[in-house]
C-alpha positions as CSV (number, residue, x, y, z in Angstrom):
1,M,222.7,124.2,119.4
2,I,222.0,124.1,115.7
3,I,222.4,121.0,113.4
4,R,222.6,121.7,109.7
5,V,220.9,119.1,107.5
6,R,221.3,118.8,103.8
7,S,218.6,117.0,101.8
8,P,217.2,116.9,98.2
9,E,214.8,119.7,99.2
10,G,217.7,122.0,100.2
11,M,219.5,123.0,103.4
12,H,217.6,122.9,106.8
13,R,218.6,124.2,110.2
14,V,217.2,122.3,113.3
15,E,217.6,123.8,116.8
16,A,218.1,121.1,119.4
17,G,219.1,121.1,123.1
18,L,222.1,119.3,124.5
19,N,219.9,116.5,125.9
20,D,217.6,116.1,122.9
21,T,217.5,112.6,121.4
22,L,218.0,111.8,117.8
23,G,214.4,110.8,117.5
24,L,213.3,114.3,118.7
25,V,215.5,116.0,116.1
26,L,214.0,113.8,113.4
27,E,210.5,114.9,114.5
28,K,211.5,118.5,114.1
29,L,213.0,117.7,110.7
30,A,210.1,115.7,109.3
31,P,207.8,118.7,108.5
32,L,210.6,120.6,106.9
33,M,211.3,117.6,104.5
34,R,207.6,116.9,104.1
35,A,208.3,113.3,105.3
36,P,205.2,111.3,106.3
37,A,206.9,110.4,109.7
38,A,210.1,110.9,111.6
39,D,211.2,107.2,111.2
40,A,210.9,107.6,107.4
41,I,214.0,109.9,107.3
42,V,217.4,108.3,106.8
43,L,220.1,110.3,108.4
44,T,223.7,109.9,107.5
45,R,227.0,111.4,108.5
46,D,228.4,111.5,104.9
47,A,226.9,112.3,101.6
48,G,227.4,108.8,100.3
49,G,225.1,107.3,102.9
50,Q,227.7,104.9,104.4
51,E,227.4,105.7,108.1
52,I,223.8,105.8,109.0
53,L,222.6,107.4,112.3
54,A,219.7,105.1,113.5
55,E,219.9,105.1,117.3
56,F,216.9,107.2,118.0
57,E,217.0,107.0,121.8
58,R,220.6,108.3,122.1
59,S,221.2,112.0,122.6
60,I,222.8,113.9,119.8
61,V,225.8,114.7,122.0
62,S,226.5,111.1,122.7
63,L,226.5,110.5,118.9
64,G,229.3,113.0,118.6
65,L,227.3,115.8,117.0
66,K,228.3,119.4,117.9
67,H,226.9,122.8,117.2
68,G,227.1,123.6,113.5
69,D,227.8,120.0,112.4
70,M,226.2,118.9,109.0
71,V,224.5,115.7,108.4
72,F,222.7,114.4,105.3
73,A,219.1,113.3,105.2
74,N,216.8,111.6,102.7
75,V,213.3,110.1,102.7
76,A,213.2,106.3,102.5
77,A,212.0,105.2,99.0
78,S,209.2,103.0,100.6
79,A,207.9,106.0,102.6
80,R,207.9,108.6,99.9
81,P,204.4,110.0,98.9
82,S,203.3,108.9,95.4
83,A,203.4,112.5,94.1
84,E,207.0,113.1,95.1
85,P,209.2,112.8,92.1
86,T,212.4,111.7,93.9
87,G,214.7,108.7,93.8
88,E,213.9,105.7,91.7
89,G,210.2,106.7,91.5
90,T,211.0,109.9,89.6
91,A,208.3,109.4,86.9
92,Q,206.0,106.9,88.6
93,A,203.4,109.4,89.9
94,P,203.3,111.7,86.7
95,R,203.1,108.5,84.6
96,E,200.1,107.2,86.6
97,S,198.4,110.6,86.4
98,A,199.1,110.6,82.6
99,M,197.3,107.3,82.2
100,R,194.2,108.9,83.7
101,V,194.1,111.9,81.4
102,Q,191.3,111.9,78.9
103,Q,192.7,113.4,75.7
104,D,190.6,114.8,72.9
105,A,189.7,112.3,70.2
106,V,191.8,114.1,67.6
107,D,194.9,113.9,69.7
108,C,194.4,110.1,70.2
109,E,193.9,109.7,66.4
110,L,197.1,111.7,65.7
111,E,199.2,109.7,68.2
112,R,198.5,106.5,66.2
113,D,200.0,108.3,63.1
114,S,203.7,107.9,62.5
115,G,203.8,111.5,61.2
116,L,206.4,110.7,58.6
117,I,206.2,112.8,55.4
118,S,206.6,110.8,52.3
119,R,208.8,112.1,49.4
120,P,208.8,111.0,45.8
121,R,211.7,109.5,44.1
122,D,214.2,112.2,42.9
123,T,214.9,111.6,39.2
124,K,218.3,113.3,39.4
125,M,219.8,112.1,42.6
126,C,218.2,108.7,43.3
127,K,220.3,106.0,41.6
128,H,218.7,103.0,43.2
129,G,215.8,100.6,42.1
130,A,212.1,101.2,42.5
131,R,211.9,99.1,45.8
132,A,214.8,100.9,47.5
133,M,215.3,104.2,49.2
134,C,218.1,106.7,49.9
135,E,218.7,109.9,51.8
136,Y,217.0,111.9,48.9
137,C,213.7,110.0,49.1
138,L,213.4,108.6,52.6
139,P,210.4,109.9,54.6
140,I,211.2,112.9,56.8
141,E,210.0,113.8,60.3
142,P,207.1,116.2,60.6
143,Y,209.2,118.8,62.3
144,D,211.9,118.9,59.5
145,S,213.0,122.5,59.4
146,A,213.7,122.5,55.7
147,Y,210.2,121.2,54.9
148,L,208.5,123.7,57.2
149,E,210.5,126.6,55.5
150,E,209.8,125.4,52.1
151,H,206.1,125.2,52.6
152,N,206.0,128.5,54.6
153,I,204.8,126.9,57.8
154,K,205.6,129.5,60.5
155,H,204.5,127.3,63.4
156,M,204.7,123.6,63.4
157,S,201.7,121.6,64.8
158,F,201.6,120.7,68.5
159,Q,201.8,116.9,67.6
160,A,204.9,117.6,65.4
161,Y,206.4,119.5,68.2
162,L,205.7,116.6,70.6
163,R,207.5,114.2,68.2
164,K,210.4,116.5,68.1
165,V,210.6,116.5,71.9
166,L,210.1,112.7,72.2
167,A,212.7,112.1,69.5
168,D,215.3,113.4,72.0
169,H,214.2,110.5,74.3
170,K,214.5,108.0,71.5
171,I,210.7,107.7,71.1
172,R,209.5,107.7,67.4
173,G,206.7,106.6,65.2
174,D,203.4,105.5,66.8
175,I,203.1,107.0,70.3
176,S,199.6,105.8,71.1
177,G,200.9,103.1,73.5
178,A,201.3,103.5,77.2
179,V,203.8,105.9,78.6
180,P,207.1,104.0,79.1
181,A,208.0,103.0,82.7
182,N,210.3,105.3,84.7
183,F,209.9,108.0,81.9
184,A,210.0,111.6,82.9
185,L,207.2,113.5,81.2
186,P,208.8,116.0,78.8
187,L,206.2,118.7,78.7
188,E,205.5,121.3,81.3
189,E,203.6,124.5,81.2
190,P,205.6,127.7,82.2
191,E,204.9,129.0,85.6
192,Y,205.8,132.6,86.5
193,G,204.2,132.8,89.9
194,V,205.8,132.3,93.3
195,R,205.9,128.6,94.2
196,S,203.2,127.9,96.7
197,K,204.8,124.9,98.5
198,C,208.4,125.9,98.9
199,P,210.7,123.4,100.7
200,G,212.7,126.3,102.2
201,A,212.5,126.9,105.9
202,H,210.7,130.3,105.8
203,A,207.2,131.6,106.1
204,P,205.0,131.1,102.9
205,W,204.7,133.9,100.4
206,P,204.1,136.9,100.9
207,A,205.6,136.7,104.3
208,G,208.8,135.1,103.0
209,I,210.5,134.2,99.8
210,C,213.7,132.4,98.7
211,S,215.6,131.4,95.6
212,K,213.7,128.1,95.4
213,C,210.2,129.6,95.3
214,Q,211.1,132.8,93.5
215,P,210.3,132.7,89.7
216,S,213.1,133.0,87.3
217,A,213.4,135.9,84.8
218,V,211.1,135.6,81.8
219,T,212.5,135.9,78.3
220,L,209.8,136.2,75.8
221,Q,210.2,134.6,72.4
222,R,208.0,133.3,69.5
223,Q,206.4,130.0,70.3
224,P,207.5,127.4,67.7
225,F,204.2,125.4,67.7
226,R,200.5,126.0,67.7
227,M,197.8,123.9,69.4
228,V,195.3,124.4,66.4
229,D,196.6,125.0,62.9
230,N,193.4,126.0,61.0
231,V,189.9,127.3,61.6
232,E,187.3,126.1,59.2
233,F,183.9,127.5,59.1
234,A,181.4,124.9,58.0
235,S,179.4,127.3,55.9
236,R,179.4,131.0,55.1
237,S,176.1,131.5,56.9
238,V,178.0,131.1,60.3
239,V,179.8,134.3,59.6
240,D,176.9,136.0,57.7
241,S,174.8,136.0,60.8
242,L,177.2,138.2,62.6
243,L,177.5,140.5,59.5
244,E,173.8,140.7,59.3
245,F,173.6,142.1,62.8
246,W,176.3,144.7,62.1
247,R,174.6,145.8,58.8
248,S,171.3,146.3,60.5
249,S,172.5,148.0,63.7
250,R,176.1,149.2,62.9
251,C,177.0,147.7,66.3
252,Q,179.7,145.1,66.9
253,R,179.0,141.5,68.0
254,F,180.6,138.9,70.1
255,G,180.0,135.2,69.8
256,L,181.1,131.8,71.0
257,M,182.0,129.3,68.3
258,Y,180.8,125.7,68.7
259,G,182.0,122.8,66.5
260,R,184.7,120.0,66.8
261,Y,188.3,119.4,66.3
262,E,189.5,117.3,63.3
263,V,192.8,116.3,61.7
264,S,194.1,118.9,59.2
265,R,195.9,117.6,56.2
266,D,197.4,121.0,55.3
267,V,200.3,120.6,57.7
268,P,201.9,117.5,59.2
269,L,200.0,116.1,62.2
270,G,197.8,119.3,62.2
271,V,194.5,120.0,63.9
272,K,191.7,122.1,62.6
273,A,188.7,123.6,64.5
274,V,185.5,123.2,62.4
275,V,183.0,125.8,63.4
276,E,179.3,124.8,63.0
277,A,177.5,127.5,64.9
278,V,178.0,130.7,66.8
279,Y,176.2,131.4,70.1
280,E,175.7,135.1,71.0
281,P,175.7,135.6,74.8
282,S,174.2,138.6,76.6
283,Q,176.3,141.7,75.7
284,G,176.2,145.4,75.3
285,C,175.8,146.8,71.8
286,E,178.4,149.5,70.9
287,E,179.6,150.9,67.5
288,D,183.2,150.7,68.5
289,G,183.4,147.5,70.6
290,V,181.5,144.9,72.7
291,R,180.9,144.7,76.4
292,V,180.6,141.2,77.8
293,N,180.4,140.5,81.5
294,L,182.7,137.7,82.5
295,G,180.9,136.2,85.5
296,P,178.2,133.7,86.6
297,E,175.7,135.0,84.1
298,L,178.0,134.2,81.2
299,D,178.9,130.9,82.7
300,A,175.2,130.0,82.9
301,E,174.7,130.9,79.3
302,I,177.8,128.9,78.3
303,A,176.5,125.9,80.2
304,R,173.2,126.0,78.3
305,A,174.9,126.2,75.0
306,D,177.4,123.5,76.0
307,A,174.5,121.1,76.8
308,A,173.0,121.6,73.3
309,A,176.4,121.2,71.6
310,A,177.2,118.1,73.6
311,A,174.0,116.5,72.4
312,C,175.1,117.1,68.9
313,G,178.6,115.8,69.5
314,M,180.2,119.2,69.5
315,Q,182.0,121.5,72.0
316,L,183.1,125.1,72.5
317,V,186.2,125.7,70.2
318,G,186.6,129.4,70.4
319,M,185.2,132.9,70.2
320,V,184.6,135.4,67.4
321,F,184.0,139.2,67.4
322,T,183.5,141.9,64.8
323,D,185.5,145.2,64.4
324,L,183.9,146.9,61.4
325,T,183.6,150.5,60.5
326,P,181.8,151.5,57.2
327,A,183.9,153.5,54.7
328,A,182.8,156.5,52.7
329,E,182.5,154.3,49.6
330,P,179.3,152.2,49.7
331,G,179.9,148.5,50.3
332,K,183.4,149.1,51.7
333,V,184.8,149.0,55.3
334,L,187.8,150.7,56.7
335,C,191.0,148.7,57.3
336,R,191.8,149.5,60.9
337,R,194.2,146.6,61.5
338,H,197.3,146.5,59.5
339,A,201.1,146.6,59.9
340,D,201.4,150.3,60.7
341,S,198.7,150.1,63.5
342,Y,197.9,146.7,65.1
343,F,196.6,143.4,64.3
344,M,195.2,142.5,67.8
345,T,194.9,144.8,70.8
346,S,196.3,144.0,74.2
347,L,192.8,143.9,75.7
348,E,191.8,141.2,73.2
349,C,195.0,139.3,74.0
350,R,194.2,139.4,77.7
351,L,190.6,138.1,77.0
352,A,192.0,135.3,74.9
353,A,194.4,134.4,77.7
354,Y,191.5,134.2,80.1
355,M,189.4,132.1,77.9
356,Q,192.2,129.7,77.0
357,E,193.1,129.4,80.7
358,Q,189.6,128.4,81.4
359,R,189.7,125.6,78.8
360,P,193.1,123.8,78.9
361,S,194.0,121.0,76.6
362,A,194.5,117.6,78.2
363,C,197.8,115.9,77.4
364,R,199.2,112.7,78.9
365,W,202.8,113.7,78.0
366,A,202.7,116.8,80.2
367,R,203.2,117.1,83.9
368,G,200.0,118.0,85.5
369,G,198.0,116.4,82.6
370,R,197.4,119.7,80.7
371,F,199.3,121.7,78.2
372,G,198.2,124.8,76.4
373,S,194.7,125.1,75.0
374,K,192.8,124.5,71.8
375,F,190.5,127.6,72.2
376,V,190.9,129.9,69.2
377,T,190.0,133.5,68.7
378,C,188.7,135.0,65.4
379,C,188.2,138.6,64.5
380,V,186.0,139.9,61.5
381,S,187.5,143.1,60.3
382,G,188.3,145.1,57.2
383,D,191.2,144.3,54.9
384,A,193.4,146.5,52.6
385,D,191.0,146.3,49.7
386,G,187.9,147.5,51.7
387,G,186.5,144.1,52.0
388,I,185.7,141.9,55.0
389,D,188.2,139.3,56.2
390,I,188.8,137.1,59.2
391,T,191.8,136.8,61.3
392,A,192.4,133.7,63.5
393,W,194.9,133.4,66.3
394,Q,195.8,132.1,69.8
395,V,198.0,133.4,72.6
396,S,201.0,131.4,73.5
397,N,201.5,129.3,76.6
398,S,203.8,132.1,78.0
399,A,200.8,134.5,77.6
400,Q,198.6,132.2,79.6
401,A,201.2,131.8,82.3
402,M,201.7,135.6,82.6
403,H,197.9,136.0,82.9
404,R,197.8,133.3,85.5
405,A,200.4,135.0,87.6
406,D,198.8,138.4,87.1
407,L,202.0,139.9,85.5
408,V,200.5,141.8,82.6
409,V,197.6,144.3,82.1
410,P,196.4,145.9,78.8
411,S,197.6,149.3,77.9
412,S,196.1,152.4,76.2
413,V,198.3,151.6,73.2
414,P,196.5,148.7,71.4
415,S,199.8,147.1,70.2
416,K,201.5,147.2,73.7
417,M,201.1,145.0,76.8
418,C,202.1,146.6,80.1
419,V,204.0,144.7,82.8
420,Q,202.7,145.2,86.3
421,E,204.7,146.4,89.2
422,S,205.4,144.2,92.2
423,T,203.3,144.7,95.3
424,A,203.1,143.3,98.7
425,T,201.1,140.3,97.4
426,R,202.3,140.2,93.8
427,Y,205.8,139.2,92.8
428,V,206.7,140.3,89.3
429,P,210.0,138.9,88.0
430,D,212.2,140.6,85.3
431,V,210.7,140.3,81.8
432,F,212.8,140.6,78.7
433,Y,212.3,140.2,75.0
434,R,214.7,140.1,72.0
435,Y,214.4,142.1,68.8
436,I,216.5,143.0,65.8
437,N,217.7,146.6,65.9
438,E,218.6,149.0,63.2
439,Y,222.1,147.4,62.8
440,K,220.7,143.9,62.2
441,L,221.8,142.8,65.6
442,A,219.8,140.7,68.1
443,V,219.2,142.9,71.2
444,T,217.7,142.0,74.5
445,A,215.5,144.6,76.0
446,N,213.6,145.1,79.2
447,A,209.9,144.6,78.8
448,K,209.0,147.1,81.5
449,P,206.9,149.1,81.2
450,A,205.4,147.7,78.0
451,F,206.3,145.4,75.2
452,P,204.9,144.5,71.8
453,I,202.0,141.9,71.9
454,E,203.5,140.1,68.9
455,Y,205.5,138.1,71.4
456,L,202.3,136.6,72.8
457,L,200.5,135.8,69.5
458,V,200.4,132.6,67.4
459,T,198.7,133.1,64.1
460,L,196.4,130.5,62.5
461,T,195.0,130.0,59.0
462,H,191.2,130.0,58.2
463,G,188.9,129.1,55.4
464,F,185.8,127.5,54.1
465,P,185.2,124.0,52.6
466,L,184.9,123.7,48.9
467,E,181.9,121.4,49.3
468,P,180.2,122.5,52.6
469,H,178.1,119.9,54.5
470,P,177.1,121.9,57.7
471,A,175.5,119.9,60.5
472,F,172.9,122.7,61.1
473,R,171.1,122.7,57.8
474,A,167.8,124.4,58.6
475,S,166.5,126.3,55.5
476,E,164.8,129.0,57.6
477,P,166.8,129.9,60.7
478,F,165.3,130.4,64.1
479,A,165.5,133.7,65.9
480,I,169.1,134.2,67.3
481,E,169.3,134.8,71.0
482,N,170.0,138.1,72.7
483,R,169.1,140.3,69.7
484,E,166.5,142.5,71.2
485,H,168.5,145.5,69.9
486,V,167.3,144.6,66.4
487,H,163.8,143.5,67.4
488,A,164.5,139.8,67.4
489,T,163.3,137.8,70.3
490,Q,163.0,134.1,71.2
491,T,159.5,133.4,72.7
492,L,157.1,130.4,72.7
493,G,155.1,132.2,70.1
494,V,158.1,132.4,67.8
495,L,158.8,128.8,68.4
496,K,155.3,127.7,67.6
497,R,155.2,129.6,64.3
498,H,158.6,128.3,63.4
499,I,157.8,124.5,63.8
500,V,154.1,124.2,63.6
501,G,154.2,123.6,59.8
502,A,156.6,120.6,60.3
503,L,155.0,118.8,63.2
504,D,153.1,116.3,61.0
505,S,156.1,115.6,58.6
506,P,159.2,113.8,59.9
507,E,161.2,115.0,56.9
508,R,160.4,118.6,57.4
509,L,160.8,118.4,61.3
510,A,164.3,116.9,60.8
511,V,165.3,119.9,58.8
512,V,163.7,122.4,61.2
513,L,165.4,120.9,64.2
514,A,168.9,121.2,62.6
515,D,169.3,124.7,64.0
516,F,171.6,125.3,66.9
517,H,169.8,128.4,68.2
518,L,166.5,126.6,68.2
519,L,168.0,123.6,70.2
520,V,169.6,126.0,72.8
521,Y,166.2,127.7,73.4
522,M,164.1,124.4,73.4
523,F,166.5,122.7,75.8
524,G,166.4,125.7,78.1
525,L,162.6,125.3,78.4
526,N,163.3,122.1,80.5
527,L,160.3,120.4,78.9
528,L,162.3,117.7,77.2
529,G,163.8,114.7,78.9
530,A,167.2,113.2,78.4
531,D,165.9,110.7,75.8
532,E,164.3,113.4,73.6
533,V,167.5,115.6,73.8
534,A,169.7,112.5,72.8
535,M,167.3,111.8,69.9
536,I,167.4,115.4,68.6
537,G,171.2,115.1,68.9
538,R,171.1,112.1,66.6
539,I,169.0,113.9,64.1
540,V,171.8,116.5,63.7
541,R,174.6,114.0,63.8
542,E,173.0,111.5,61.4
543,P,171.6,113.4,58.4
544,M,171.1,110.3,56.3
545,E,168.8,108.9,59.0
546,A,167.3,112.2,60.2
547,A,163.8,111.5,59.0
548,Q,163.7,108.1,60.8
549,R,165.0,109.6,64.0
550,A,162.5,112.4,63.7
551,E,159.6,109.9,63.4
552,E,160.9,108.2,66.6
553,L,161.1,111.6,68.3
554,M,157.4,112.3,67.4
555,A,156.3,109.2,69.4
556,M,158.2,110.3,72.6
557,S,156.2,111.6,75.5
558,G,158.3,114.6,76.2
559,W,158.1,115.9,72.7
560,Q,154.3,115.2,72.6
561,T,153.9,117.4,75.8
562,L,155.8,120.3,74.1
563,V,153.7,120.0,70.9
564,L,150.5,119.8,72.9
565,M,151.4,122.9,74.8
566,L,152.2,124.8,71.7
567,R,149.1,123.7,69.8
568,E,146.6,124.4,72.6
569,A,148.0,127.9,73.4
570,A,146.8,130.7,71.1
571,D,149.3,133.2,69.9
572,S,147.7,135.9,72.0
573,E,148.2,133.8,75.1
574,L,152.0,133.7,74.6
575,D,153.6,136.7,76.1
576,P,156.8,138.2,74.7
577,H,158.9,136.5,77.4
578,G,158.0,133.0,76.3
579,S,155.7,132.0,79.2
580,V,151.9,131.4,79.1
581,A,149.9,134.5,80.2
582,T,147.5,134.2,83.1
583,S,144.7,136.2,84.4
584,S,146.9,137.5,87.2
585,S,149.1,139.5,84.8
586,A,150.3,142.8,86.1
587,P,148.1,145.8,85.2
588,A,149.3,148.4,82.8
589,A,151.2,151.3,84.2
590,S,149.0,154.3,85.1
591,G,151.5,157.0,84.3
592,P,154.1,157.6,81.5
593,W,157.1,155.2,81.5
594,A,160.5,155.3,79.9
595,C,161.4,152.4,77.7
596,R,164.4,150.5,79.2
597,H,165.7,149.7,75.6
598,C,165.6,153.1,73.8
599,T,164.6,155.5,76.8
600,F,161.6,156.8,74.8
601,V,158.9,158.1,77.1
602,N,155.6,156.4,76.4
603,E,151.9,156.9,77.5
604,G,150.8,155.2,80.6
605,S,148.3,153.0,78.7
606,A,150.8,151.6,76.2
607,T,152.2,148.1,76.9
608,S,155.0,148.3,74.3
609,C,157.3,151.1,73.3
610,E,156.0,153.3,70.4
611,M,159.6,153.9,69.2
612,C,161.2,150.5,69.2
613,A,158.1,148.2,69.6
614,L,159.7,146.3,72.4
615,P,157.6,145.3,75.5
616,Q,157.5,147.4,78.6
617,D,158.7,144.7,81.1
């Protein structure tokens, strides 16, 4: 016989024999309801829970149950797992996890701000005294639609959006306190994949699927908020280094931007990413694009750069790449990205979604402890006047969710993103988007096979400070990493020539060490201990006391070891790869060899290429 059981997780069917006891039926029901034990299930004959079935030793027939009868079940409140959001503990587990979330410092600072926008007294409408207020001069909320439209703010800041959501729950002003008890966290990231732990009584995906684990249809629309509002480059030299590479090689360049997040006063409760340096990982040089391998090698390079940035109180905030083509007129570049072509390609959007998904933003008001990402993307390209301009943007939370569920793939048309087809292991829900047709009517269209990428983009502003005070203030920059294509290498010999003149002067040493590329290379040598790394970080972070910190660094044993090794080794003893040469070096090749950099065929006795001057090995 079959007993139907209705629970908060859905409808279950339990097969039982005529002589089976109630306890045996509950043991079969426990895994379906994800109950910790059979005795934790409360079984009742009615939905109100008035008549409880608790005689576990009696057979189901003696209890009056027949084939096809329906009973009602629930898990006792005392036996529910802490992560189960049911009953009176609806928000307890998310609330406890929210208290353990370590948010960014800028988010904690903005949560202490009320966010109210002050308004001056209206000389025409205000009829009260100087110490009173009315509806025309009262402070307004940071998400006020009239204010955003008046100041041409297309996307409100994330903190303003959070205040708007919390206002629906009667929470306003300072939100830096603890999350209220029994409060359901209001934010949740979209999820377009099949639910992994479905309460339905079927085999897990892809062997089975039901309406509970099947994702709903996706309707794309413009995201009303943005996680970062502005990208500020600490100095023009940050961008000039990329342009210098393009001018010398005519090849595009990709870099990772390091800096910090600060409060932006341009928009209510805004956040800006301050870029102090750009790290250039290993990449292929092409005139029409860049080739970057997303794998363990890139992760290892990012880890080295992260360590140097963390010592200086910074972090990875975004990525930047160039897309420049020289025009026929000298000093001008072509405008390839405009309204009639594209602003961002679908491949760039997919890369941005991947990078943002790797670096989520912690949020204690979101279920799961994360919401969106503060990782930004910048493109250096030509503008309509033939000059060079920067475009800053992010992809929306929906774009991240679609990438996470493997729903989209870049297309050959730069401005279109393709929707994938469902397979035996990938379920793709229906995807729609809305647009205004030629009759000025809002129309819903099917996104398959492709849809415009504008539905996935969130544009940001960018700029430079009026009075720049960059953290990396070295007057003569150190060689930039991975630039062998333009004959620039980082070696111990280059390091010695760069810092040897400042080893006896704390003031000059403090200026020389304020170079991000130099720090990444020095820290990668593994010759400096944790104390030396921390002291160099203080030299960068505390410019007013940099000379004093440099003097303290000069007395440390790890720094003295590095200086001694550089002074004792002659320039001829330092090979191009940055290691000290020994007598067991490999002999020169006996026959002609092709350069692995430019493919020029050299004589066997040559140790460096006659064409590009790069070493053989």
